[in-house]
N, C-alpha and C positions, 0 to 999 in steps of 0.2 A: 547383363546378366545378371539379377534381382539379385537386391540386396538380403542376408537371410540373418535375423530377426532372434536372437532366444526364446524373450521374454511379451508380452502385447497387455500397458497395460492403459486406465479410461486414465488423465485428469478433471479434477471438477471444479466449480468455481467463481464464482464474479461478477460481474450489476459494479464492482467496483477496484483500483486496484491494490487495495486491499485483502480480497481476496483473490484476483487473479492475476500478480505477477511470485508468491509465491505455489503459483502453484506450475505457473509456468518455470518458474526456477526449476523447482523438479524433475516436471517434465525435462527440461536442458541434463541436466544428471541422470539419467535414466537411460544411461550411457545402452549401448546393443540393442535398447525395447525399441518394440512399435508403440509410438504412442498416437492414444485420441485425444484430443481436448474436443471438453463437453458443454452445454456452458448455453449463451439462448447468440441469435444472430445481430438480437436488435443493442446489444451492450461493446461494450467497447473490450470482450476479451475475445470478441471475433477476426476483432483488428489487426486483433497483440495477435495472436494465437494462430492467427492464416501467415499474416504475416513472417512469421518465425519456420512456418514449410509444414504448422502438426493438421494431418490432416483433423476437419470442426463438425465435429456433430451435432446436431440440432439443437435445442428442446426449447417449448413452448411455455417460459414458466414469470410469475413478476410475483413481486413481494406477496405477504400475508394480509389482508388484508383488521384493521384489529375489533371492528363491531359490526357483526350477524347484524346483512343485510344484503341485498338480495345482491348486491358485490363478490360477495365472498362466496356461496354459493355460487358462485360461477367463474371465483378462482378455485373453489374446491372442483368441478367438469377441468376444467382447468392442467390440474395438475395433475388430478388421474387418468385426462391422458397424452400425462408430460412424460409420469413413472411408465404406463403404457409400451410409450416410445423406447424410454430406457432396456427398457428389459431385450424390448426387439433388439437395440443393437449387442446388448450383450452376447445374447446365444447369435444374433451373427458375427462380431468382434472374438470373443470368448478369451474379452480378457483377464488372466492368472491376478488384480488385483486394477482395486483400482479406489485414489488418492482426491479428495476430496478437502476443501479447503473454509465450509459453512455458509451458510445465511445461503440464498432462497432456491439459487441457483442450484444446488449445491444437492435437493432435496431430496427432487423422482430421482433422482440416479444411486443415489441412499438408499430408497426404498427398495430400490427395483435392486440390490443387492440382496437386501434381505429375501424379495419374492424370490429370486435365482441360489442365493448362495454363494456369491461367487466373497471372495472377502475384503474388506475397509478401509482402511487407515483416514483415519480425519486431521484434520489439524486446527488449530486454534490461533486467530491470533494477541489478541485483546485479556488482558490480566484477570474480566471478567466474561467470561465468554460466553454470544451468543446465541439466539435459542432457538437455532438448530443444529447447534455441537450438544448444548444438553438434550436437548430432547434426541438425542438417532447415533447419540456415541454409545450408549448403551452393547450393546454388539459388534462395537467394534472392534479390531485384532488389537489393532495401532488408540489413541490417542496420544498428539502429540502437542504440546504446550505452547507458546513463549515464556510464557512467565509462572516461577513459585506457584504464591499464589491461584491463578488458574487451575489447580489438585484439587483445592474444594470444593469444588464445582459441580468434579463431572463423576458422573455414575458412571466407573471405569476399571479393573484395578491395575488395568495396562499403560495410567498416563503416562507419558516421560513430559521432564522440558529441552528440549531441543534449541530453543528459540527459533525465531520468526527465517523461514530462509529465504536465504535474498541471491541477488545472481554478481555467477564468481567477477562481471569487473569490477564489483566494488572493493577485492580483494589486490587483483592485479593493476587495475587501469594507473595513471599516475593524473595527479595535479598536471601535472604541463600538457599532460597526452588528452585530460580531455581539457584543460584549453583549449591548447590546438581541436580537438572539434569541435570546442563555442564559438569561437575565430575572440577570445580574450581574451589577454596580458593575466598568464597563471601567477604574474608573483602580484598583483595588487591588491589591495583587499577585499574583498567581492563578497556580498550580503543579497543572499535569494533569501524569498517571497512567498512562498506561498502558500495554501488551501486546497491542497487536494487533490484531483484532478478533475473534479463539480464545481472547484474554487469556493472561496469563504464571501462572503459581503462582507464584514465587519473590518476580517485586514482585508478586502480590497480599498476601502469606501475609506485606511487609516490608513495606508498606506500611498496611496492619493498623494491626499494634504504634502504628502512624506519627498516626494521621491528626488522635487525635484533639488532641496534643502541633504537631499542624502550625496548625489549624484556631484552636481553642485562644491559645497559649502563642507564640505564632508573628505573630496573627492571617491566616495566608490563604487565599483562594479558593482550596478543590479540587477538583479535575476530575476522577471517578478514576472511568475505564472498567477495567471487572472480565474483559470477555467473556461473552459467553454462558452456554458452560457449568460456570461458575463462577461465580454470581451466585449464587444460593440458597445457596452451602456463604461466599462472603464475606460476605453479611450475617449470617449466620447467626456469623459467628465476633465480627465489627466491632457487637453486640450484647452480648458480654459481652463486649466490655471496653467497653465508651461508649454504654452503654443508648441515651442523650437524641442518637442521634445523627439522627433523621431532624429532629426539632428544633432543631437548628443548619445556618443558615442561610449558612456557609462553603463548608456542603458539598455539592454535585452528584454524585452518585455513579449507574452505569445498567451494565445488563449491556453494550450498544454503544450508540453516538450515530450516528446515520443522517446529521445531519448536522458533522461534524471540524470543516472547514472555522471553518465559528463556536471551536469551543473551542480548536483548538489557535491562530487572529489573535485571542485572549483569555487566551491565554496566553506567563506572561515565561517558566515553566519548566516543562521536562516530558523528565517520565520518561520512559525506552523504551525498545521492543527495538530494532532493525540492520536493518533490513530496507530495506530499498535507498530500497521508495515512502515509505516513515514519513520515512524520515531528508530528502529532500526537499521533505517538505513541512513539513516539519518546518521546517527551510533557509528554505522561502519566507513562510511565518507569523513569519520572522526574532525567534523562541526560541529559551531558553536551554537546549542539551538533554545530560543522563542519561540516557546510551549503560550499556545491561548488556544484550550482546548472547546468541541463543539458544544455547549452547553446540551443541546436537545439528543445527542448520540444515546444510542437503546443497554444501558443499561447503567448507566454515567459512565462510557466504558470508555471514556475519552481522561474526566476526568485522574483517571485512578491509572493511566497511560504513565502521564504528563507530572504526576504525584509524584509517583517513584521513580521516575529519573530526576522528579529535585531531591529526595531523599539518599541518592545514591551523588549527586552535587552537580548534575549534566547539562542538568539546563536552568536558563532562567522562565518563572510557572506568571502568565498573564489571565484572571478571568476572560472573559468579552467582554464583561458588561463595565471592568478594570478598561479595555485596551484604547485610546483614546491619540491621538497625534503625538501629542502632551507626552503623555507614558512611552511609548516604544519611539519617541525620540530622545527619552531620560536615558534608556537600555539600550541600544542600537550609541549615543556617547562617551554614555557609560564603559561601548568595550573598546570603542576607536582609541577615549584618551587611555587606559587600565592593556595596555598588552595583552598579559598575565595576566586580567581576570581573564577573555580568549581564552588564551593557554590551558587555565586552570576546566577551562566548561570541556574544551576538544579532550585534553586529553583522558577528564571525567566520561566523558560516555563514548572515547574508542575503546573503555575496559571494560563498556557494555557487549559493544563487538562480540558476536558470535558463526563467524567467519563457518564454521564445520554443520548447523543448523545441517544443507539436506545436503550434504553426507552420510548423515547419521538416522535422518529421516527413509534414506534411499537405502540403507540398506537395516532397515525396520523392514519395507517393504520386499524386498528383497525379498527378506527371509520368511517371507511366507509363501 
C-alpha cells in the first residue's frame, strides 16, 4: 500500500554544509509530507540528501562570476536553463511551497517560484545575509534568520529570527552514545579541530605541528577533520613530524566526518572556522569554541558571526593572521589547566543554542 502524504514540498540549497544541513533539518521535520531536494549532483548535497532517502532533483548551476567576461555570459545561459528546468519540476510535482537556504544553488528554484507564483520561504544563516537572500527575498512569504542583526539587511517585512535549524539529534544524542558511535572514551577530555567540509589550510597547518603534543603531553583525545581536498597533504606532513601517529589511539584523523553530530557531542573544545551553521551546531553541542574566522568570507560574515559569540562570552577569538602553533598551544593549555574556563565557555555557548528553530520554520511553511 503506497504512503499518503498531506503536502508536497521542495527544499533547496547546496554547495556547502552551511546551506545543506539547515535544508535537511527542515526536510526531516516536514513530517507526513512528500519532500524533494533540489540541488546539484556535483555537490555534496546529492550524497547527503539521497543517503537520507529524499528524491533528488538536479539543477546544473554554479556561482556567479564577479567580472563581466565570457564566463559571465556562459554562466547566464546556464542559469536560464536551470530556471527552465526548475519551472518544469514545479509543474510536474506541484509543491505547496519551497524552502530555500540561499546561495547560488537555490537561486534557479527561487526564480522559478516567482514565475509560477509558488510560495517560498528563505532562510539565511549569517549575521550578514548572502547576496542571493538579499536580492531575492523581497517576494518571499517569510524570511527566517539566525541573527537579529541580519534583519536590517532584509527588504521584507516578514523577516523572523528563529535561529538556524539543526538536526534533532543535537538535542537527543547523549555524550556517552556519541563516544560509542566514534569508538572513543566519552569520559576523556576531547579536542575537535575542523575547518568545515572543505577544510582550512591555516588551521590544518597549525594543528599538524601540535598533534603529538596535544595527544602525548596533554593527553587529549583529538578528532581532526582535514577537509577532503587537503587530506593527503595533511597526512604526508604529519608523517614527517610524527611518524607513529597511526598507532596513537588518542588521534582520529579523517578528511570528513559524515556523523558530525557524534563528533561535536563528544567534544569539549572545538577549533573551527566561524560559518553560522558550524556555530549553531557547536553551541547545540555545548562545547567550548576557539574560532578562527575565514578572512576572505563574503561580506566578512565569519568575523561578524564570531564576534557576536565573543560579545556573549561564548568563544575564544583568534584572527587567521595571528594563528600559529604558539598561539593555539597557549589557548588550549590555558583551557586544559583551567577547567573553570572551559565550563564558562560551554555554558555560555549552550545558552545560545536554539533547538526549536526547525519547529518554528516548519510551522511557517505549513501555514502557507
